[in-house]
N, C-alpha and C positions, 0 to 999 in steps of 0.2 A: 368671711370664712375663717374657720379656726385652723389651728395647726394640724389637727387630725385630718380635716378635709383636704388641706394642702398636701399632706403626706400621701393620702389615698390617691389624689389626682396625679401626683408625681410618680407613685408606684405604678398606676395604670399606664401612664405615658411611657414609663421606662419599660414595662412589660411589652407594650405595643412595639416600641423601638427595638427591643431585643428580638421579638418575633420577626419583625421586618428584616433585621440584619441576618437572622438565621435563614429566612427565605431567600434573601439575596445570595447568601453563601451557598445554599443548595443549588440555586440556579447557576452560579458561577462554577460549582463543581461539575454540574452536568455539562456546561459549555466546555470546560476543560477536558472532560472525557471524550466529548465529541471531537474537539480539536486534536486530541491524541490519536483517536481513531483515523481522522483524516490524514494526519501526518504519517501514520503507519502505512496507510494505503498509498500515499504519495511515495514513500520510501520504497515500497514493494514495486511500484510501477517504474521508479527510477532504476531499481536493480534489474528489472526485467528488460528495460531499454538498454542498459549497459551490457547485459548478456547478449542481447540481440546484436548490438553493434560489434561486440567481440566476435560473435559468430560470423558476421559479414566480413570482418577483417581476416579471420582465419580462412574463410572460404576463398577470399581474394588471393591469399598467399598459397592456396592449394592444400591447406590442412583441413581436409573435409571431415575427418573424424573429430578433430577439435571443434570445428564449426558445429557439427551435429550435437556435440555435448553442450556447447553454449546455447544453441537453439532449444535443446531439451530443457535447460534451466530456465530460459526465458518463457517457454510455454508453461512450465510449472508455476512460475511466479505470476504470469498474466496470460490466461488462456485465450485472450483476444489479440495477443501479440501476432505480428506478421511472421514470427519465427516458424510457425507451422508450415506456411507456404514455402519458406526458404529451406526448411528441413526436407520437405517433399521433393524439392528440386535437386537437392544434394542426393537424396535416395535414388532419384532417377539417374544421376551421374554414376553412382555406384553400380546400379543395375546395368547400365550401358557398358561400363568398364569390366564387368564380370565376363571374362572370356568364356566361361562355361555356358552362359546364356545366349550371347549374341555373336561373339567373334571366336569361333572354334579354332 
């Protein structure tokens, strides 16, 4: 083989390697985007859980208005949160304590 043929083979091999690296980089970028989305979802769920726990603590201390605010935030962040059930229970407490409704 002559030098020209060697250069051509080298150029073709280099071009294949560059394409392989570019493909790998595209795959890595896609994986990074997916990981970022998963991290964002996990952070949102953690924030929802924290709001739910703060709501439970506020309710335990008798701060029902504060608890409802925390549960509202938890439900906004994660609609599947048990905060909806807790908020409904607090709403029942408010309804019962409303002297105009039950205790004249």
